[in-house]
N, C-alpha and C positions, 0 to 999 in steps of 0.2 A: 620083396624083397628085405634081404635082414640087415639090421641096422647097422653092423660094422659097414658094409659094403656101399649103404649110402652115405656112411662118412667118407668113405674112400673117395667117393663123387666128387661132394661137395669142396674137399681138397684140393683135387686137381680142376675143376672151373675157376677157384682163388686163382691157383699160380697162373694159371694162362694168364685171367685178367692183367694181372702183374706185371708179367713179360711183355704185355701187347704196349701196356702205357709206359714203362721204362726203353722203349725202341718209338717212340713218339715225339718227335720235337719241335718244341713252340717257334715261331720267327721271332727275330729279336725287335724292339718295341724302337721304331724312327723316332719319337716324341721324345726320349731319354736323352739323346744324343746332346753332347755338348763339350766345349773346351773349356780347359783348367783356369784359363784367363783368356779376356777377349780383348785387353790393351796392354801395352807391357811399355816401359822405358829401358833400355840395355845399354850399357857403356861400350863404346867400338872396343871390340878385342874378348870381350865375354862373353858369355854363353848362357845360356838358359834354356830349360825343359818343356814343352807343353804336352797335356796327355788330353787324350779325348775319354769321354765319360757315357756308358751307356751302350759301347758299341759290341759288348758282349760277346768277343772272340769275333767280329766283324772285320775284314781287312780294310785297312787305312790308307790314304797316300797322302803325302806330303806334299806342297808345294810355296814359293815364295813369287810374290806380284814382281818384285825386285833384288836380285840374288846380288848385285851389285852393293846392296843398302844390309840385307839379313837374308843369309841363308838357312834352308833349316832340311836336318838328316831324314833316312827313314822313321826316326826311332820316333823323331817331333823335337829333335834339340836345337834350338836358335841361336845363330852366332850372329855378332855386330861384327858388320866390316867396314861402313863408313858411316858419315854421317848422313841422315835422311828418314822419310820414315818407308817403310814398306809394310804388306799385309801378307801375313803367313795362312794357307788355306790349308784345310785336312778334309780331304773324301771319303765319305762310310757312307758307300751303297747306296750312290747317288746324292745323297745328300751332303755339303758342302758348309761346314764352317769357317769362321775368318776369327782373326786375330791381328788389330794394327798395333805394330811395333814403331816405337820411334828412336832410334840410335843416336846418340850423343857421343862428344869427342872424348869426354872424360868428365869426373864428378870428386866434385871437393871437399873433404870436412875437415873440421880443425876440434881441436880436442877442447879451445878456450875461444870466445870470440872477443873479451873483455879482459885485458891485462892494464893493471896498477903497478907500477913503479917507482922506484928513489934515481934519484941521478945515482949513476954508476952502477946501478943494479941492474942486473941480467935475469931473464926467466926465459923458458922452452916450451913452444909449441910444437904439436905434433900436427904435422900436413898428413892426411891419407888420399892420394892420387888416384885416381882409377882411370884407364883409360889411356893416359898419358905421364911420364915421367919426366916430361920437360915443366918446366915451372920458372915463372917470375915471379920475386916480388918487389913492390914501391911503397915506400913511403912518404906519406903526405907533406911532412917538414922532417927531413934528413938533421935537423937541429936537432928536435926532440929523441927522437928515437934511431938509433941503430938495428941494421938487419941482416943475417948471415946463416948460410944451410951449415948443415949440420950432418956431413955425411958420415956411411954409407946409408943405402935404403934401406930398409926392412920389409920386404917384399912392396907396398904400395904405400909404405909409411918413410918420410923424412920429417926432422926437427928442423925448427930454423927458431933460431938466436936472435931475442930481444934485447937491446941494451938501452936503457936510461941516458939523455943525451944533456936534458936541460926542462924545467920544470913548463910544462904545459900540455896541451891535448892534442892526436892528430888519431890520423889512421891509417893503417897497414892495407893493403891491396894485394890477395895472393892472385895469379891466373896461369892457364897453360897457355904453352909457348906457342902453339900451334892454335886454338881456339879461344885466345882469348875473350870471349864471349863468355866462357866458362870461368867465374870468379868467385873470391870470396872475400870479407874484411875484416880484420883485429882490430879494435877501439883500443889503445893504447893513453895512459895518462901517466905521467910522471910527475911525478911532487920532490921538493928538494931534497929529500932527505931526513930530515928533521923536527918534521911538523908536530906539535904539541897542541891540546887541546885539551883544559881540562873545566870541571865546576865546581860549583861550593856543597852542591848537592842534587843527588838524581832522584827525588821528587820535590814538587812542589804544592801548595795546599792556601787556598786563598775562596775569597767569596764575591757575590756579584758585585761590582761595582766599586772593588778594593782593589787595590794592588799589591803584590809581593815582590821581593828582588830576589834575583838570581845571579850571582857572578861570574864572569869566564874568565879563564885565562888562555892567551894565544903565542904563542911565541913571536907571533906577527900578529900587526893592528892591523885591524879593520879586515880581517881576511875569513870573517866565517860567513855564512849560510846559515837561516834558520827558515824550518818547514815547520807547521801543524798539522795533525791528523784530522784534529777540527777546529777551524780557525772560527767558526762562532760559540766556541765554550769560551775561549780566553784569546785573547791579544796579546802581542811581543812588540816591544818598544825599544831600542839596541839604545843604550847611552853613548858617553864618548869616551873613545879608547884612551888610556894612559900607561904609560909603563907598562903595556900587554894584558892591563887588565881593563872590564868591562862589567860594567852593570846592566842585566835587562828586567825592564821594567813589567810583570807577568799582569794583565788586569780581568778579571773573572768578569766575561760577560753572559754565561747562564748558566744553570746547573748542570755538570756531567763532566766526564773527565775527556783530556785531551796529551796527545806526547807531544814533546818538543825534540826534533833532531838537528842539532847543530852539527854542520861538517865543515871542514877544511874548505874554503875557496879552490885551494892550490893543490892540495890532495884530499881527494874524496872519499879515501878508503879511512882516515882519519873524523870517526863520526863521536858524538856522544848524545846519548837519547835522556830526560828527563820526564817526569810520570807530573802532569797537573791534574789537582784537583778540585775545580768550583764547587761551593754549597751557595744557598742562598743565604744572601744575607738582610735582605727584605729590602733596602734602597731602592727606589723605583719599580716597587711592589704593588700591584692594586688589590686592595682586597676590603672587605665590607665592615671590618673591626677596625677599631684604633689599634695602633702599634704601639709599641714603646720606644724609647729613643735609643740608640746604641750609643750616642755622645750628648755630652749636651750643646752641644752644639747642632744636630740635627734639628732637621724642621718636619713637622705631620701636615700633611697638604691636604685639603678636606674639600670636596665640593659634591654635586646633587649629580648624579644619571639623568640625563634630559627626556630619556626614555623609558626608565623605571622608575622613576625619583627615589634611588635606592640611594643613603649619603655612603662615598666609598674616601676612603685612605691610603695616602702614598707615604712613604718614609723616603726624604731626602736628605744627603748629606750638605756638611756648609761646603758653599760654593758650589750647588746643584745648578745644571744648566736647562733651566727655564723652557727651551725649545722644544729636550729632549719629555723633559715632563707633560708639556702643550700637545705633544705626537703620540703620547702613550694613551691620555685622555682621549683625546679625538677618537685614536685608532680602538679604542673600549668602545665609546659609544657609537662609532661611525659617523659623528656630528663635529664637523671644522669649521671656524670662526673667521670673520675677515677681520686683515689687519691683526693677526696672532703669529707671533715668529717660529715654524715648526724645525725639528732639522731632518724631516723628511718629507717629499711632497706630497702635498694634500691634497684632497679629493676636491670638486669642483663641485660647488652647493647649487647651481643656477649655471644656465646657456650664457655665452656670452665671459665667465669669469674667468679670470688670470693668474698663473701661480708667477710671480717675482723673486727672482732670488737675489743675493747679497755674498757676497765671500766675508768672513771674521776669522778670527783666531782663540780658539777654545783648547785649553790644555796644553798652549804654547803649539799649537799645530794650526792650519787653516783647516778652516771647512767653510762649508757650504750651510745656508740655512736660507728657510723658504717663507713664503710670506703670499696668502691667496687675497686678493682684492676683487670688487666688482667690477662688472662693465661700467665704465666712464665713474672709475673710482676716484678719491678725493688722495690728494697725493700727499698735502700734512697727515691727513692719516697715516700713511705708507714711513712715511719719513722719522712720525712718532714713535711705530711700532720699532723700526730699526733702531734706531737712536736709546729706545730705552731697555731692547735687549744690550747692544755693544758699550754703553755709558759714554756715546762720541756724539756730541753735538756740533754740526757745520757751522759757520757763516752764513750768512744771508739762504739760511736754510727755514723755512716755514714748520713748525709746527704746533701740536696740541696740548704739550705742556713744558714750561718753564724750562729753560735752562741754565738757570741761575747757577746752580751747583757744579755747572757741568762746564763755565767756561773757561776759554783756552790761555787767556791772559786775566788779570786781576783788574784790569784798564775797559774789558770787554764791557758792552751795554745792554740789557735785552729791552726789547720793545716787546709791547703787545698791542692788539685791537679785538673788538668782539665781531662775529658773523653770523648770519644763519644757515645752518648746516641743515639741509633735511627738517627745517623745520624747528630746532634746537639752537639756541644761544649757544655758541663756541667763543670761547678766547683760543686767540692767535699766539705765538710768538715767534720771535726769530731774533737770533745772536750776532749781534755787532761788533766791528772792531770798534777803537776808538778813530775818531776824526773820521767816521761812515758817511757816505753821501746822503742827504739828504733826499735830493732827487730822485736817486736809484732805490732808496727805501719806498717812497711814496708812490712809486712804480709797482713795487713788490708786493705793498698792499694792495695797491687800485688790482693789481691782478689776481689776486684772492676777495679782494672781499668790493673794494671801490672804495675805502675808507683812507684817512691816513694818520699818519704817525703824530701829528701835532694836534689833533681831534676833530680836524676838519674831514666834512664827506664823511662822515663816521655814523651809522646806522645805531640809535639808541631807544630805548622807548620810554623813555622818560623825555622832557623840555628841557635839551642842554643850555649852558649860561653861557653868555656872548663872551668873546676875548675881548674884541673890541667894539667899540659901541656901532660901529659899520658894518658887523659882521650882521646873516641874517639865517631863519632856520625853514629849511624845506622839510613839508610833511608830506606822509602818504601809506594808505591803508596795506595791509598785508596779512597773512596768516599765521598767528603764533599759535602753537598749543592747540591746534585745531580752534581757533576763536581767531576773530576778525579784528584788528587793533591798529590805533594809530603811529606811526612810528615815525623819530626825528632824525633830519642830517641838518650840523649846525656847517656854514659854508661863510666865506669871507666873501668882500664888498667884491664886484667883477668875478663872482666865481664860475665855473668852469662846467657847463652842465653838462658835458660829456661826461664829467667826473662823476657827476652826481647821477645819472642814471647806469654807471657802472654798478654803484651803490647798492640802488634798488633792485638791479637785475642779481645779483653775485648775491644777495640777503635771498631774494624770493627764489630764484632757481631759474628765472624764466627771462630771456631778452625780448622787448618787444617787436614790429616793425615800424622804421622812418623813425627810431631814434639813433641819436649819433652815440657811440662809445669810445671810450681808446685802449678796453680788451676786447679780443675778438667773439665774438658773442655762438652761440649757439644754435643753431638752426633747428626751426618748428615742426619745417616739413623739411624730406628730402632735395625737391627741386627748390630749395630757398635761394635767394643771391645773396652774399656779401660783399659790396663794393666797402674801397678803399682809398682814403686822399692822406696827402700828409698837411699837419699845421704847427708852426712855430709857438711853444708855451712855455713863460719862462726863458727863453732864450734858448728852450732845446726843442730840436724837430721831432714832433712826436704822430706816431699813425692813427688816425681816426676810421671810425668803421661805421657799416648800416646796415643792420638786417631788411633787408625786402623779400615779397613775397612774388612768385612768379609772374610774369606781364608786368610786371609796375609800372611807372608811370616815368618816364625817363627826364620830363620836364621838372616834375614834383621833385624828383631826388637834385637835380642840379640845386632846385630852387632852399631844400635844405642845407646840401653842401654851402652854397653860398652864404646863406645864412651863417653859419658854422664858423667860416672862415672869417668873417665880417666882425662880428667878435673877439673882445679882448678877456682874456685871464689874467691873474694875478701878475702883480707888477715885481714880485722876485728877481731879482738877477736882467733886471732891466736898466739900458744905460740912458741915463737922461741929465738933461743943464739945468733942471731943477729938481730943488731937494723935496724928493719925495713924502707919501705920508705912511706911517709906519701903519702894519695891517694886523699887527697884535705884539704885545708888551713886550717880548722878549727879541724883537726884531732890531738888525743896527742896519743904518747908512752908511756905506763905504764911499769915500772921496778921494780924488785924485783930479791930477793935471795935465790935460793934455797939450803939450808944448807946442805943436804943429796947428791946430785950434786955435789956438793962445783961450781955451776955457776951461772950465771947472766942471768936471762930470761926478754923476752921482749914483750910486747903484743900492738900491732896496733886499737885505740878505734875510733870510729867516735863521731864527735860533738854529745850532752846529752846522751852519752852511756847508757847503762843498766849497774845500778852498781851492781844490786846482779847476773847479768851472769857476770861480772868482778871478781866477789869476788869468785864464785864458782868454774869458772875457775884456778883463785890462789892457791884457796884448793886443784884442782885436782891435781894440779901439787904437791905442796908441801906436799900433805898428811897431813895437819895441818890448823886446824880453830887457827885462831888468834883474840886476844881481842879485843873489840869495832871494831867487825866488823859483818856486818847485814849476817845472810844467809836465804835461803827459806826452811833449814831445822835445825833442833836441833843439836848444835855442840857439840862436845864431849869433855869434861872437860880435862883441860891439868895438873890441881889437883885438890885434894879429897874438896877443898876449895872454888875453882869457883863455881861460878854462872850462871846461864842463862837466860837474859831477855827475855821477851816477849812484842811486840810493835805493834802495826801497822804502814805500808809504801805502800804506792802508790795503796791503795786499798784492801790489803792481809796482810799475817800475818809474822813477819821477827823474826829474835833469834841474840840475842849477846852474843856473852860470855865474860865474866867479873872479875876481879880479887875477893878476899874477899873484901879487902877494894877500890874498885875502883872510880874511878876519872867518876864527874858526867859530866863534860866541856866536857871528852872524849867521853863519851855515846852520848851526845848531837850530837858533830860530827860525830858519828857515825851514828847514825840516819838519819842527813844531808845526809849521802850518801861519806861523805869523809872516805880514807884509815886514820886510826890514829894509827895503832901497830907499 
């Protein structure tokens, strides 16, 4: 075959294949079918069109599950008919596609949801309402804002006029008349229209623990709010307002920047912004090199880190807060100490530790301070920590430091004694008012150490001298500084053995079984028993205690109790018809005449005796309230014309019986504690 003929045959075959492929039609791919949307929300009366993808020309039939809610045309156009839900189906070659339709009664949109007005000012809000043109508007407080519609409608839009009436804030609600569940709200704030807010500067620079001042002006006092973008960098304290001016004190807390925003309370649209920069001053900053003083009154605090043994320093300003220093040092090392004041709650050192707190005033503001104490802590040590920090000492409170320089009155008295505290001799102090009660003092000291302010029942490491020839010295052995030594207790004639036991137990820190005490003993074992009874000592009823082991002998206990009740103690404040013997050179003997018994009576009194107690004992003996004499109870009148005066004495209230035309000089003497009847 010639080459030309072969070429013609090849072309003819190629054209046959092309025509064959063109006439062959591939079936549509069912897996590619889909709807343009599977769920829609439609406003009643509005329409949208759904389309089928991947049909490739196949016929589509449309239907609705509920034509009363939503209808669909043969072209897929869906129209909202009524409020509710329906499903639109598209059937393509046996494949059913669906779209969930939710029809709502309407839709509301606002041009603005927050509006600020002045009194008498009006602003307009555009409300777009789809589905219904029936609208209602309600103001939460009609005295603050007025509302009115501005017609005509422009398609779906209508304007709402808001008019400020009075200063304040309220909410305006707009909803569809037929569908009240479709609503929206506008927040409205109305100012007085004349709000003015000015600042002396737009930026402030200060240093850590240093303050700077910012003066502000407002035409209305106490009308400004303050917010800081970062309140860890600086703090703001508002001063007093005067003539519309106020000075803000800005204190640097740490290095950094923060923004202070000042806003008028009555017109939040009136604002001022001040930028604050804080740099490190060096105060309260821990370093390993000694800092230089910024002023001559600065202090450099130096200590050794307990963990690293490295010497550290802290620069402190005049009048620094010791609690803040203690906290920073403890936080740096992780080591907290007992009986130290902190400005943040300290961590416990051991199980059973307690964190006690108290309120005080720091920089003219109330502040809380904390003290870590161990289990069964020493109360006077806690009292001392608080008093040393606050510089305030109270009457009748035991301390470890002398309150001599902190007397409340120049006539106050400071008493002291010693006790063994954890094997260390410790001096205790108490601040007392003039004319204090000797009995109360002895009870206070006994509760702490069993010793007495007049020297009796006091534990001493040396042999004490007698006050009078009838005195005695009791000796006992105890551990002092890891060595057993002989200790001494001076006691008067007819001493109270229970008070001796108090002194020994408090000194050694251990209460023994089968001994009588005047203070509640600490149990040796959890199941120990403490028995109590009362006894009259120095004309005063006192409680007695005895520590007993579990399963103790009741008969033996009764024997010890009877023995204690049968013994007598000091003759102070005891009424007798015989002149008493002095127990100390400073003692006094008081004498009076009992008319009913026609006999002279006597009472032995110690130095600084309790005046009220003396007067009460005399009254109990005679049955008569005397003129110009102070009593702790209201006295009975001798005559109808008598009067009862009320006065303050030694921190309490006392009463005095006086005749009708009383002598003021005698009143003054009676209030001074003199017996002038």
